[in-house]
C-alpha positions as CSV (number, residue, x, y, z in Angstrom):
1,X,-32.8,-32.6,16.4
2,X,-31.9,-28.9,16.6
3,X,-31.5,-27.2,13.6
4,X,-28.3,-24.7,13.1
5,X,-28.7,-22.2,11.2
6,X,-25.9,-21.1,8.5
7,X,-24.8,-18.0,7.2
8,X,-24.4,-17.7,3.5
9,X,-21.3,-16.5,2.0
10,X,-17.7,-16.3,3.6
11,X,-15.5,-13.7,4.8
12,X,-15.6,-10.8,2.6
13,X,-13.1,-10.5,-0.4
14,X,-14.3,-7.4,-1.1
15,X,-15.9,-6.1,1.9
16,X,-16.3,-2.4,2.0
17,X,-12.8,-1.4,2.0
18,X,-12.3,-3.5,-1.0
19,X,-14.8,-1.7,-3.2
20,X,-12.8,1.4,-2.7
21,X,-10.3,2.0,-5.8
22,X,-7.5,1.2,-3.3
23,X,-9.0,-2.1,-2.5
24,X,-9.7,-3.2,-6.1
25,X,-6.3,-1.8,-7.0
26,X,-4.6,-4.1,-4.3
27,X,-6.1,-7.1,-5.7
28,X,-5.3,-6.5,-9.4
29,X,-2.0,-5.6,-8.5
30,X,-1.6,-9.0,-6.7
31,X,-2.4,-10.5,-10.0
32,X,-0.4,-8.5,-12.1
33,X,2.7,-9.3,-9.6
34,X,2.1,-12.8,-10.6
35,X,2.0,-12.1,-14.2
36,X,-1.6,-13.5,-14.5
37,X,-4.6,-12.1,-16.5
38,X,-7.9,-12.3,-15.1
39,X,-8.7,-15.3,-17.1
40,X,-5.7,-17.2,-16.4
41,X,-6.1,-16.2,-12.5
42,X,-9.8,-17.5,-12.7
43,X,-8.9,-20.7,-14.4
44,X,-6.1,-21.6,-11.6
45,X,-8.8,-21.0,-9.1
46,X,-11.1,-23.1,-10.7
47,X,-13.8,-20.2,-11.2
48,X,-15.6,-18.5,-14.3
49,X,-13.8,-15.3,-15.8
50,X,-16.9,-13.7,-14.9
51,X,-17.0,-14.7,-11.6
52,X,-13.3,-13.6,-10.9
53,X,-13.9,-10.4,-12.3
54,X,-16.9,-9.5,-10.2
55,X,-14.9,-10.9,-7.1
56,X,-11.8,-8.5,-7.8
57,X,-14.4,-6.0,-8.3
58,X,-15.7,-6.2,-5.0
59,X,-19.3,-7.2,-6.4
60,X,-21.4,-10.2,-6.4
61,X,-23.8,-8.6,-9.3
62,X,-23.0,-5.7,-11.3
63,X,-26.5,-4.8,-11.6
64,X,-27.6,-4.7,-8.2
65,X,-24.1,-3.1,-7.1
66,X,-24.2,-5.9,-4.1
67,X,-20.7,-6.5,-2.4
68,X,-19.1,-9.8,-3.0
69,X,-19.1,-12.2,0.0
70,X,-17.4,-15.3,-1.4
71,X,-17.1,-18.8,0.5
72,X,-14.1,-19.6,2.5
73,X,-13.2,-22.6,-0.1
74,X,-13.3,-19.7,-2.9
75,X,-10.8,-17.6,-1.0
76,X,-8.6,-20.5,-0.4
77,X,-8.8,-21.2,-4.0
78,X,-7.8,-17.5,-4.9
79,X,-5.2,-17.5,-2.5
80,X,-3.6,-20.4,-4.0
81,X,-4.0,-19.2,-7.5
82,X,-2.4,-15.8,-6.6
83,X,0.4,-17.2,-4.6
84,X,-1.0,-15.5,-1.1
85,X,-2.4,-16.1,2.0
86,X,-6.2,-15.8,2.5
87,X,-5.8,-13.0,5.0
88,X,-4.1,-11.0,2.2
89,X,-7.2,-11.1,0.1
90,X,-9.3,-9.9,3.2
91,X,-7.7,-6.6,3.8
92,X,-9.2,-5.0,6.8
93,X,-11.1,-7.6,7.9
94,X,-9.4,-8.4,11.5
95,X,-9.6,-4.3,12.1
96,X,-13.6,-4.5,12.3
């Protein structure tokens, strides 16, 4: 049997562009537009508040400052919670 390698993570919710102030602001603006706090957005998406905060800030680890790289299922849950499309959360991904 052949083993298939799997890449960890998913399409970058944050990516390099979302770590910029403009990228972070877009995510926060989307959440604000639907009238949700970070805690409520996280609850709707089935995430812990801390995990949501990291994703919104574009990080997966604050201490190491590594970029966020959520799975597709997390992106789908976030899009549903924020009332948008997954593509709206991965700005700039198609331009790479």
